[in-house]
C-alpha positions in Angstrom: 5.4 -16.2 -8.9 7.1 -18.2 -11.6 8.9 -21.0 -9.9 11.9 -20.6 -12.2 12.3 -17.0 -11.2 12.1 -17.9 -7.5 14.7 -20.7 -8.0 17.1 -18.2 -9.6 16.8 -15.8 -6.7 17.1 -18.5 -4.1 20.2 -19.8 -5.8 21.7 -16.3 -5.5 20.8 -16.2 -1.9 22.3 -19.7 -1.2 25.6 -18.6 -2.9 25.7 -15.6 -0.8 25.2 -17.8 2.3 28.9 -19.0 2.1 30.3 -16.9 5.0 33.8 -15.5 5.1 35.2 -15.1 8.6 37.1 -11.9 7.7 34.0 -10.0 6.8 31.4 -8.3 9.1 28.0 -10.1 9.2 25.1 -7.9 8.0 22.4 -7.3 10.6 19.8 -4.7 11.7 17.8 -3.7 14.7 14.5 -5.0 13.4 13.0 -6.6 10.2 9.3 -6.9 9.7 5.9 -5.2 9.8 3.7 -3.0 11.9 0.2 -4.0 13.1 -2.3 -3.2 10.4 -5.8 -4.0 9.1 -8.2 -3.7 6.1 -11.7 -4.4 5.0 -13.0 -7.6 3.6 -12.9 -8.0 -0.2 -10.1 -5.3 -0.6 -6.4 -5.4 -1.2 -3.9 -4.2 1.4 -0.3 -3.2 0.8 1.9 -4.0 3.8 5.5 -2.7 3.8 8.2 -5.0 5.2 10.6 -2.7 6.9 14.3 -2.8 8.0 15.5 -0.6 10.8 19.2 0.5 11.1 21.0 -2.0 8.9 24.7 -2.1 9.7 28.0 -4.0 9.3 28.2 -3.3 5.6 26.0 -3.0 2.6 23.2 -5.6 1.8 22.6 -6.9 -1.8 20.2 -9.7 -1.2 17.4 -10.5 1.2 15.2 -13.5 1.7 12.6 -14.5 4.4 9.6 -16.6 5.2 6.2 -15.2 6.3 3.7 -17.2 8.4 0.0 -16.0 8.3 -3.5 -17.5 8.2 -4.3 -17.9 4.5 -8.0 -18.2 5.2 -8.0 -14.6 6.3 -5.4 -12.9 4.1 -3.6 -14.2 1.1 -0.5 -12.8 -0.7 -1.2 -12.0 -4.3 1.8 -9.9 -5.2 5.1 -8.6 -3.9 6.5 -5.3 -5.1 9.7 -3.3 -4.6 10.1 -1.2 -1.6 11.5 2.3 -0.8 15.0 1.0 -0.4 14.9 -1.3 -3.4 13.5 0.6 -6.4 16.3 -0.5 -8.7 16.6 -4.1 -7.5 15.2 -7.0 -9.4 11.5 -7.6 -8.8 10.9 -9.7 -5.7 10.1 -13.4 -6.2 7.6 -15.2 -3.9 6.1 -18.7 -3.5 3.0 -19.5 -1.5 2.8 -22.7 0.4 0.1 -24.2 2.7 2.0 -23.1 5.9 4.0 -20.0 4.7 5.2 -17.8 1.9 8.8 -17.5 0.8 10.0 -14.1 -0.5 13.5 -13.2 -1.9 14.9 -10.1 -3.6 18.3 -9.4 -5.1 20.0 -6.2 -6.2 20.7 -5.3 -9.8 24.5 -5.7 -9.6 25.2 -2.0 -9.3 27.0 -1.2 -6.0 25.3 2.2 -5.6 22.0 0.5 -5.3 22.9 -1.8 -2.4 21.3 -0.9 1.0 23.7 1.2 3.0 24.3 1.3 6.7 21.6 3.1 8.6 19.1 3.2 5.6 15.7 2.7 7.3 12.7 2.0 5.0 10.7 -0.7 3.2 12.4 -3.7 1.4 9.2 -5.0 -0.3 5.4 -4.2 -0.3 3.3 -7.2 0.2 -0.1 -7.1 -1.5 -2.7 -9.1 0.5 -6.2 -9.9 -0.6 -8.5 -9.7 2.5 -10.7 -12.8 2.3 -11.8 -13.4 6.0 -14.6 -11.9 8.0 -14.8 -8.7 10.0 -13.2 -9.0 13.4 -10.9 -11.9 12.3 -7.2 -11.6 13.0 -4.1 -13.2 11.5 -0.5 -13.2 12.7 2.2 -11.9 10.3 5.3 -13.6 11.6 8.8 -13.7 10.0 11.3 -16.6 10.1 14.6 -17.5 8.3 15.5 -13.8 7.6 18.7 -13.7 5.6 20.6 -10.4 4.9 23.5 -11.0 2.4 26.5 -8.7 1.8 28.7 -8.4 -1.2 31.5 -10.6 0.2 29.2 -13.7 0.4 28.6 -13.2 4.1 25.0 -13.7 5.4 23.5 -12.4 8.6 20.1 -11.9 10.0 18.0 -9.5 12.1 15.4 -9.8 14.9 11.9 -10.4 13.5 9.3 -7.7 14.1 6.0 -9.7 13.9 2.7 -8.0 13.4 -1.1 -8.7 13.5 -3.6 -8.1 10.7 -7.2 -7.3 11.7 -10.1 -7.3 9.4 -12.0 -4.0 10.2 -15.7 -3.7 10.8 -17.9 -2.1 8.2 -17.7 1.7 7.8 -20.6 3.7 9.4 -23.9 4.0 7.7 -23.7 7.8 7.2 -21.2 8.0 4.4 -20.7 9.3 0.8 -19.7 6.3 -1.2 -19.3 6.1 -5.0 -18.7 2.3 -4.8 -16.0 0.6 -6.8 -14.8 1.6 -10.2 -12.8 -0.1 -12.9 -9.8 0.2 -15.3 -8.6 2.0 -17.3 -6.8 4.0 -14.7 -4.0 6.4 -14.3 -2.9 8.9 -11.6 -3.7 12.6 -11.9 -5.8 15.5 -10.7 -9.5 15.2 -10.3 -11.8 18.2 -10.0 -15.6 18.1 -9.5 -18.6 18.6 -7.2 -20.4 16.6 -4.6 -24.0 17.2 -3.6 -25.5 15.2 -0.6 -28.9 13.9 0.2 -28.0 13.6 3.9 -25.8 15.4 6.3 -22.6 13.5 7.2 -19.6 14.0 9.4 -16.3 13.2 7.8 -12.8 12.4 9.1 -11.4 10.2 6.3 -11.3 9.8 2.5 -11.1 6.2 1.3 -9.8 5.5 -2.2 -10.6 2.3 -4.1 -7.4 0.9 -5.6 -7.3 -1.3 -8.8 -6.6 -5.0 -7.8 -2.9 -5.7 -7.4 -1.9 -2.1 -7.3 -1.2 0.6 -4.7 -3.8 3.1 -6.0 -4.5 5.9 -3.6 -5.2 9.6 -3.1 -2.2 11.8 -2.2 -4.0 15.1 -1.6 -7.6 16.2 -1.2 -9.2 19.6 -0.8 -13.0 20.2 -0.3 -14.4 23.6 -0.5 -17.6 25.7 -1.3 -18.3 29.3 -2.0 -17.3 30.3 1.6 -13.8 28.8 1.2 -11.8 25.7 2.1 -13.6 23.2 4.4 -10.8 20.6 4.7 -7.5 19.6 3.2 -5.7 16.3 3.7 -2.5 14.6 2.7 -1.6 10.9 2.3 0.7 9.4 5.0 2.3 6.8 2.8 2.2 3.0 2.4 1.7 2.1 6.0 -1.2 1.2 8.2 -4.5 2.7 6.7 -2.8 3.5 3.4 -6.1 3.5 1.5 -7.3 6.4 3.5 -6.4 10.1 3.9 -7.1 11.2 7.5 -8.1 14.9 8.0 -6.6 16.7 11.0 -10.1 17.7 12.2 -13.5 16.1 11.4 -15.9 18.3 9.5 -19.6 18.3 8.4 -21.0 18.2 4.9 -24.6 19.3 4.9 -27.5 17.9 2.9 -28.5 19.8 -0.2 -25.3 22.0 -0.4 -22.9 21.8 -3.3 -19.3 21.1 -2.5 -16.2 21.2 -4.8 -13.3 18.7 -4.6 -9.8 18.5 -5.8 -8.1 15.1 -5.5 -4.5 14.2 -6.5 -4.1 10.5 -7.0 -1.2 8.1 -7.3 -0.6 4.7 -8.8 -3.8 3.2 -10.2 -7.0 4.1 -8.3 -10.3 2.7 -9.5 -12.2 5.0 -11.9 -15.9 5.5 -12.6 -16.1 6.5 -16.3 -19.0 8.8 -16.2 -19.6 12.6 -16.2 -22.1 12.3 -13.3 -22.8 9.5 -10.9 -25.9 9.4 -8.7 -25.6 7.3 -5.5 -28.1 6.8 -2.6 -26.3 9.4 -0.6 -26.2 12.1 -3.3 -24.4 12.8 -6.6 -20.8 13.3 -7.7 -19.8 15.1 -10.9 -16.5 15.3 -12.8 -15.7 18.8 -14.1 -12.2 18.0 -15.2 -9.5 15.3 -14.8 -5.9 15.8 -15.9 -3.9 12.7 -16.1 -0.2 12.3 -15.3 0.6 12.7 -19.0 -1.4 15.9 -19.3 -4.3 14.5 -21.1 -7.7 16.0 -20.1 -11.0 14.1 -19.5 -14.5 15.1 -18.4 -15.9 11.8 -17.5 -13.4 10.3 -15.0 -14.7 10.1 -11.4 -12.5 8.8 -8.6 -13.9 5.9 -6.7 -14.0 7.2 -3.2 -15.7 7.1 0.2 -16.1 10.0 2.7 -16.8 8.8 6.2 -16.3 9.3 9.9 -13.9 6.9 11.8 
């Protein structure tokens, strides 16, 4: 993050740190993250959440994060569910920690209201360690600033990040894709060379983005085999988990419909042969209504 931008936001936070005794001090039940994980050489979005903010509206937030930067490394900070209209968050990485700050846009209606649970920022980490390694994600120096120059804090909710082991061998994996990318609706077919059991759909996201699948349906001539919906930017956000596992048989043709969000990786081919079988795009309609016949979503079907 540009140091000038960080300085501007930190000056705003410092100004707001002048406390007036006549005003209530903003606080909350918790501020932090849940335990989460991801695979090596991927990017993981981790929401920083606030629970039950109270004692008046909040217009500026800053905090420090401590983590092992040989295992995960912050590459971007994005606005959260509660801050879509705020200025983009600023961050600075240091050897021992990362500083993050975000300020509202000056419109009172966009301040965080009492009781508004949700994410403040989304932290995009690059996973660079080895499978099985863990890093703390600890929060310090949490500052919640109100409109009357009063600054409070909230108890930290610290988490642990775990690098997940490799996915099982019996999978259907397109491998990674590339830009250009846009969200939309993918339709196509999959034909396997081996029988696999499936409980999750993994979607490769473009680096530095929250690319994901929001809905998936798999079916054949006998009817729907499985449907699944995305659970949001939380733990395991790259995956859609099906309610029940199911089997895809070798040699049979299956249809898929996948609705994507943000910027998932794309394989720009009509048909892609892979060691486990073949995937074919029959139609892709992007978010602007443009139709393509050679956009395959970069996905993985596997059992977890």
